[in-house]
C-alpha positions as MATLAB code, in Angstrom:
seq = 'MTYDTRERSIADGQPIELYEFARGGVTSRFTSADSDKVLASQTYTSATLQRGEIETSAERARNALRITCARNFPIADLFRIAPPTEIISLTVKRVHAGDTDAAVIWMGRVLNCEWAGASATLNCEPVTSSLRRPGLRRKYSRQCPLVLYSQGLGQCNVTRAAHSTATTVTAISGLVLSVAALADKPWPGGFVEWETEAGPVERRFISSHSGLNLTLSQPFFGLAVGADVTVSPGCAHTQAMCNDVYSNGANHGGFPFVPRKNPFDGTPVY';
ca = [
      26.416  -18.157   22.564;
      23.272  -16.026   23.032;
      22.745  -12.592   21.316;
      22.544  -10.831   24.505;
      25.949  -12.117   25.629;
      27.678  -11.194   22.447;
      25.881   -7.921   22.272;
      27.169   -7.096   26.049;
      30.581   -8.413   25.467;
      33.626   -6.121   25.050;
      35.702   -7.573   22.261;
      33.350  -10.721   21.069;
      30.597   -9.041   19.253;
      30.600   -9.072   15.521;
      26.971   -7.592   14.488;
      25.586   -8.233   11.220;
      22.184   -6.215   10.310;
      19.613   -7.955    8.025;
      16.844   -6.242    6.352;
      13.699   -8.073    5.248;
      11.066   -6.138    2.914;
       7.851   -7.738    2.800;
       5.302   -6.904   -0.065;
       2.087   -8.601   -1.023;
       3.288  -12.084    0.340;
       6.873  -11.579   -1.274;
       9.814  -11.129    0.882;
      13.184   -9.643   -0.211;
      16.134  -10.074    1.985;
      19.261   -8.144    2.257;
      22.134   -7.532    4.393;
      24.622   -4.461    4.844;
      27.283   -7.114    5.337;
      30.215   -7.425    2.705;
      28.915  -10.928    1.702;
      25.805  -12.925    1.333;
      24.599  -14.430    4.899;
      22.479  -17.272    5.583;
      20.205  -17.429    8.516;
      17.672  -19.886    9.355;
      17.905  -21.452    5.792;
      17.188  -18.000    4.408;
      19.701  -16.149    2.259;
      20.337  -12.204    2.913;
      21.872  -10.784   -0.361;
      24.750   -8.185    0.313;
      23.748   -4.716   -0.607;
      25.118   -1.225   -0.095;
      22.813   -0.124    3.067;
      23.175    2.312    5.378;
      20.649    3.438    8.011;
      20.179    6.260   10.432;
      20.095    6.001   13.993;
      17.287    4.269   15.800;
      15.397    6.210   18.232;
      12.642    5.333   20.794;
      10.729    8.446   22.010;
       7.109    9.693   22.602;
       7.358   11.623   19.348;
       6.630    9.194   16.463;
       8.437   11.521   13.821;
      11.704   11.089   15.768;
      11.368    7.202   15.578;
      11.343    7.160   11.806;
      14.113    5.501    9.989;
      16.219    6.473    6.917;
      18.108    3.858    4.813;
      20.500    4.991    2.247;
      21.099    2.567   -0.738;
      22.210    2.542   -4.427;
      19.851    4.401   -6.689;
      19.231    1.116   -8.534;
      18.376   -1.027   -5.254;
      15.471   -3.331   -5.866;
      13.080   -1.740   -3.270;
      13.873    1.783   -4.505;
      12.962    0.836   -8.092;
       9.438    0.043   -6.975;
       8.795    3.852   -6.095;
      10.519    5.049   -9.484;
       7.348    5.200  -11.489;
       4.573    5.593   -8.818;
       4.326    4.264   -5.231;
       3.403    0.605   -4.966;
      -0.188   -0.331   -4.284;
       0.854   -3.053   -1.763;
       2.369   -1.697    1.643;
       6.094   -2.601    2.041;
       6.736   -3.483    5.422;
      10.506   -3.708    6.690;
      11.971   -5.645    9.767;
      15.436   -4.962   10.733;
      17.274   -7.758   12.461;
      20.780   -7.991   14.154;
      22.736  -11.130   14.628;
      26.445  -11.759   15.514;
      28.551  -13.478   13.013;
      28.622  -17.219   13.789;
      25.322  -17.089   15.775;
      21.907  -17.978   14.834;
      20.293  -16.082   17.502;
      18.953  -12.736   15.858;
      17.116   -9.771   17.662;
      14.576   -7.787   15.791;
      15.825   -3.870   16.536;
      13.195   -2.110   14.204;
       9.916   -2.835   12.563;
       7.800   -0.576   10.355;
       7.031    0.121    6.609;
       8.467    2.080    3.842;
       6.672    5.255    2.888;
       8.615    6.630   -0.044;
      11.995    6.946   -1.656;
      14.257   10.162   -2.640;
      17.000   10.022   -5.345;
      20.227   12.118   -5.091;
      22.748   11.521   -7.647;
      24.081    7.727   -7.112;
      22.196    6.963   -3.893;
      18.532    6.727   -2.929;
      16.972    7.163    0.580;
      13.969    4.941    1.799;
      11.882    6.865    4.482;
      10.435    4.459    6.929;
       8.012    4.930    9.639;
       7.695    2.819   12.727;
       5.002   -0.055   13.364;
       3.692    2.436   16.254;
       2.593    4.720   13.497;
      -0.574    2.437   12.927;
      -1.955    3.664   16.117;
      -2.813    6.996   14.188;
      -6.146    5.567   13.359;
      -9.174    7.874   12.743;
     -12.023    7.967   15.529;
     -15.525    8.131   14.659;
     -16.093    9.114   11.199;
     -19.629    8.629   10.221;
     -21.127   11.970    9.504;
     -24.893   13.132    8.818;
     -24.836   13.501    5.098;
     -26.798   12.528    1.961;
     -24.176   10.408    0.582;
     -22.964    7.323    1.801;
     -19.482    7.431    3.831;
     -19.068    3.588    3.691;
     -16.008    2.243    1.547;
     -17.326    0.413   -1.580;
     -16.783   -3.531   -1.242;
     -16.144   -3.252    2.511;
     -17.388   -6.106    4.394;
     -18.836   -6.609    7.866;
     -21.419   -5.412   10.276;
     -22.431   -1.856    9.287;
     -20.381   -1.909    5.871;
     -21.197   -1.677    2.493;
     -21.044   -5.515    1.588;
     -21.253   -5.269   -1.896;
     -19.310   -8.230   -3.551;
     -16.629   -7.008   -5.744;
     -16.371  -10.184   -7.711;
     -20.154   -9.844   -8.725;
     -19.594   -6.435  -10.440;
     -15.917   -6.720  -11.753;
     -14.963   -7.555  -15.419;
     -12.071   -9.739  -16.237;
     -10.499   -8.651  -19.590;
      -7.240   -8.110  -21.543;
      -5.422   -5.094  -22.530;
      -5.412   -4.155  -26.048;
      -3.503   -0.890  -25.957;
      -1.460    1.315  -23.843;
      -0.979    4.994  -24.409;
       0.257    7.152  -21.339;
      -2.482    6.899  -18.653;
      -4.896    5.444  -21.046;
      -5.587    1.851  -21.105;
      -7.754   -0.017  -23.601;
      -9.433   -3.262  -22.730;
     -11.169   -5.933  -24.778;
     -14.373   -5.766  -23.034;
     -16.165   -3.770  -20.471;
     -19.722   -4.070  -19.052;
     -22.069   -1.237  -18.571;
     -20.998    0.140  -15.185;
     -19.860    3.290  -13.546;
     -16.212    2.799  -13.923;
     -14.767    6.112  -12.939;
     -13.865    5.924   -9.090;
     -13.177    2.226   -9.726;
      -9.837    0.520  -10.271;
      -8.095   -1.578  -12.296;
      -5.686   -4.295  -10.898;
      -3.226   -6.831  -12.153;
      -0.632   -9.339  -10.911;
       2.965   -8.506  -11.573;
       5.567  -10.910  -12.457;
       7.057  -10.855   -8.778;
       3.588  -11.815   -7.467;
       2.115   -8.752   -5.685;
      -0.845   -7.122   -6.981;
      -0.982   -3.518   -8.396;
      -4.007   -1.266   -8.606;
      -4.630    2.055  -10.293;
      -7.893    3.976   -9.718;
      -9.905    5.128  -12.817;
     -10.273    8.699  -13.284;
     -12.577    8.690  -16.413;
     -13.642    6.322  -19.126;
     -14.740    6.483  -22.605;
     -16.077    3.338  -24.354;
     -13.223    0.680  -23.651;
     -10.705    3.177  -22.796;
      -9.822    3.834  -19.184;
      -7.933    6.643  -18.010;
      -5.954    5.918  -14.735;
      -4.812    8.118  -11.890;
      -1.088    7.329  -11.835;
       1.668    5.959  -14.175;
       2.108    2.259  -14.104;
       4.753   -0.483  -15.170;
       4.577   -4.181  -15.540;
       1.632   -4.200  -17.897;
       1.690   -4.853  -21.531;
      -0.663   -5.378  -24.239;
      -2.387   -8.795  -23.871;
      -1.944   -8.959  -20.097;
      -5.137  -10.076  -17.986;
      -6.622   -7.490  -15.685;
      -9.509   -7.193  -13.598;
     -11.702   -3.837  -13.727;
     -13.778   -2.847  -10.684;
     -16.459   -0.146  -11.161;
     -16.799    2.700   -8.593;
     -19.833    4.504   -6.796;
     -21.006    7.968   -6.465;
     -22.246    7.083   -2.942;
     -25.848    7.993   -3.886;
     -28.766    6.190   -2.738;
     -29.871    5.954   -6.444;
     -26.611    4.449   -7.632;
     -26.647    2.058   -4.509;
     -30.360    0.996   -5.495;
     -29.981    0.799   -9.412;
     -26.486   -0.424   -9.926;
     -25.516   -2.387   -6.814;
     -28.976   -3.371   -5.700;
     -27.795   -2.604   -2.338;
     -30.267    0.067   -0.861;
     -30.649   -1.710    2.298;
     -27.036   -1.057    3.352;
     -26.782    2.504    1.979;
     -25.111    4.662    4.747;
     -26.238    8.026    4.033;
     -29.318   10.188    4.975;
     -30.794   11.104    1.366;
     -33.736   12.865    3.119;
     -31.810   15.066    5.515;
     -33.530   18.607    5.446;
     -31.779   21.191    3.416;
     -32.802   23.956    5.897;
     -30.177   23.981    8.892;
     -32.254   24.550   11.908;
     -28.962   26.219   13.464;
     -28.111   28.852   10.906;
     -29.535   31.679   13.102;
     -32.841   32.072   11.050;
     -35.685   32.661   13.439;
     -38.252   30.459   11.002;
     -37.232   27.229   10.492;
];
């Protein structure tokens, strides 16, 4: 029997909802049913999950989805210290007991998590939120507006691997990470990345550095002394840094020689 037939029936429907959370190539599968379910050779682990109503309207804010779970739910734990680096996408499916025909009823991503007592709430936005993209963003400014390491026509095109340092962690103290070796690079504004035990990569931006000590922007977990990390430098987006550090002056996106005098400020003499 097809999903549509069971869904429209008066007494034959036995709906089961399945939740797929994907992060950095790793997918975690859960179901709100009272026991584990298997669909297409994939096991969905039973968990205490309760979602809000699914709406479809022209107002994106009303299309958001809230999922209430236990405070120690694995996905909620990812937000306990700091938001994860990788986007957590969510697909909610609906299937009827005994059938293999499942329908996708909601798609989007997890934005954040709220804790209250013994429960937690995952706030999710729909996939249509990806339409909120900026328009033209290039400005007539001295500094370069391009994202460091971005690749493609009209982009920065600096190769990150050519300037990054692979090293190991020697000490951890709060937000300060000490590493075994660093090259002579402008590390503030760059980032440290490492692979977690679960597989996804975590990144933290570098606020400042002194010697072999890097002060990171946010708390982190899953990183211990002796772990391998990759440190990538930042950029001040000036022409001097583009030339001297990255030898990339031809791709500098700023206008360093823009006149300091504004011809439209009302002064009669320009």
